[in-house]
N, C-alpha and C positions, 0 to 999 in steps of 0.2 A: 657826072659831076662824083668826085669821090667825097667821101665822110669829111676828109681834111678840109677838102675847097667848102663845104656847106658850113663848117665852123667859123670861119672867114666871114661870112656874109652874115651882117647884123643888120637889124631893124633900127636901132638907136645907137648913136656914137657917144663916146664917153664924156661930151659934154651936153648929152641929154636932147639931141636934135635929130629928126630922121636923116638917115645916110641917104647919099645921094643915089647910091645903088636901089635903096628902096623908093624914093622917089620915083626913079624909071620905070622901076618893075609894077609899082601902082599907078602908072600912068593911065589916065582915063577911066579909073575906078569911079563907080557911082553906088549910090544907094539904091537898092532894087528888094523888091519882094512886095507881097500884099500890105505887110504892116511896115515896111520900110527897115525888115529886119537882116538885111543883108548887105555887104559890101560886094558888088560884082566887079571884077576884071574882066572886061571884054576880051576875048581871043586868048585869056589867060592859060587855058587848057589847050587849046589848039597848036599854041608854039611849044614846043618843048623847052626851049632854053629859059623862055619867059616862066613856064611851069616851074621847073626847076628852081629858080631863083624864089618864085614864091613859096614854092614848098621849104625853103632853105628858111625864108625870112618868117615865115609862120612857126616853124620849128624852134626859132630864135624867141619868137612871142610865147611858145608854149600854147599854141590853138592849132585847131583843126583847119584844113584847106579842102573844099569840095570842088567839085566840077561836075557841070552840066553841058553838055552840049560841047561847044567850043570855049565857053566861058568858065573862070575862076571864081568862088564865092568863099567868104568868111562873115561869121555872123558878128553883126554889128557891136552888140554888146560885150561878146567875148574880146573882140579886137579893142573897145574902149579899155575895159579893166585892164586887159593885159599891157596897154600902153600907157596907162596912166600909173600902173603899178613901175614902170620903166622909167618914165617921165612924164610929167605934165604938160612939159613943153612939147615933148613928140606926140602927144595925143591931140593936141591943139593944132600942130603942123600937119598930122596926119589927116585930120577930119577937116580940114581947112581945104585940102587937095583934093577930099572925094567930093564928087559933084552930087549934090540932093536931086 
């Protein structure tokens, strides 16, 4: 994926809602970790296309994306703060679709 294409992938649209592309990329995500500190995206690292999309989306949020085995991870607190800074509605939508 080229840098220009990454810039076009957004987490939140101009109306303050999670984009359809972000919803699809984070499909199946759930809260994980000993202290429920991570959002885990199953297979997010094992699938190059999904990893590239997740990487672009987290770059839009200005947070780090991690990988372990075949899964991708982001910190819950970082995601919440980033999304709330972008849109309270988007934060609610995101954490509504992430399974606890």
